[in-house]
C-alpha positions as CSV (number, residue, x, y, z in Angstrom):
1,M,9.9,-3.5,8.8
2,S,8.4,-4.6,5.7
3,L,10.1,-6.2,2.7
4,Y,9.1,-2.9,0.9
5,E,11.4,-0.8,3.0
6,D,14.1,-2.5,1.6
7,L,13.0,-1.8,-2.3
8,P,14.4,0.9,-4.3
9,S,11.6,4.5,-4.1
10,E,11.3,3.4,-8.2
11,F,10.1,0.1,-8.0
12,L,8.0,0.6,-5.2
13,I,6.0,3.3,-6.4
14,Q,5.6,1.0,-10.0
15,F,4.6,-2.1,-7.5
16,Y,2.0,0.5,-6.3
17,C,0.5,0.8,-9.2
18,E,0.6,-2.4,-10.3
19,V,-1.1,-3.6,-7.5
20,K,-3.8,-0.6,-7.4
21,K,-4.7,-1.8,-11.1
22,M,-5.3,-5.8,-10.3
23,I,-7.2,-4.6,-7.4
24,A,-9.6,-2.7,-9.4
25,K,-9.6,-5.2,-12.5
26,G,-10.3,-7.9,-9.5
27,L,-7.4,-9.9,-10.6
28,V,-6.6,-10.3,-6.7
29,S,-8.6,-10.7,-3.9
30,K,-9.6,-7.5,-1.6
31,N,-6.5,-8.9,1.1
32,M,-4.4,-7.2,-1.5
33,Y,-5.1,-4.0,0.2
34,Y,-3.4,-4.8,3.4
35,E,-0.1,-5.0,1.2
36,L,-1.0,-2.0,-0.8
37,G,-0.9,-0.3,3.1
38,L,2.3,-1.5,3.6
39,I,3.5,-0.3,0.5
40,I,1.8,3.0,1.2
41,A,3.7,2.9,4.9
42,A,6.6,2.3,3.1
43,A,7.1,5.2,0.5
44,S,5.5,7.3,3.5
45,R,8.5,6.7,5.5
46,R,10.5,8.4,2.4
47,G,8.1,11.3,2.0
48,I,5.9,10.1,-0.5
49,L,2.9,10.1,-0.6
50,L,0.6,7.8,-2.5
51,D,-3.0,8.3,-2.7
52,K,-5.4,5.5,-0.5
53,P,-8.0,4.1,-2.5
54,M,-11.2,5.3,-1.3
55,D,-12.9,2.2,0.6
56,F,-9.0,1.5,2.0
57,E,-10.3,1.6,5.6
58,L,-13.3,-0.9,4.4
59,Y,-10.6,-3.9,3.8
60,I,-7.5,-3.1,6.2
61,V,-7.1,-3.8,10.2
62,H,-6.8,-0.9,12.5
63,E,-3.0,-1.9,12.9
64,L,-2.1,-0.9,10.1
65,L,-4.1,2.7,10.1
66,M,-2.3,3.2,12.9
67,E,0.8,2.4,11.4
68,L,0.3,4.6,8.4
69,S,-0.2,7.6,10.8
70,K,3.1,7.7,11.8
């Protein structure tokens, strides 16, 4: 379980959008894809579907992909 599980849904979605913007602008490293994956997983457990970036699988580990598929 991650910290994102405890955040309110609205804040989680806003944070997701901000992380995606920062990645797109190159303001943060590609390691933020891992954090993005944790956010997507937490939202998915609540029934909230968030898009994954096209190159998402290039930057995250297999274990996180398995977590997202649950």
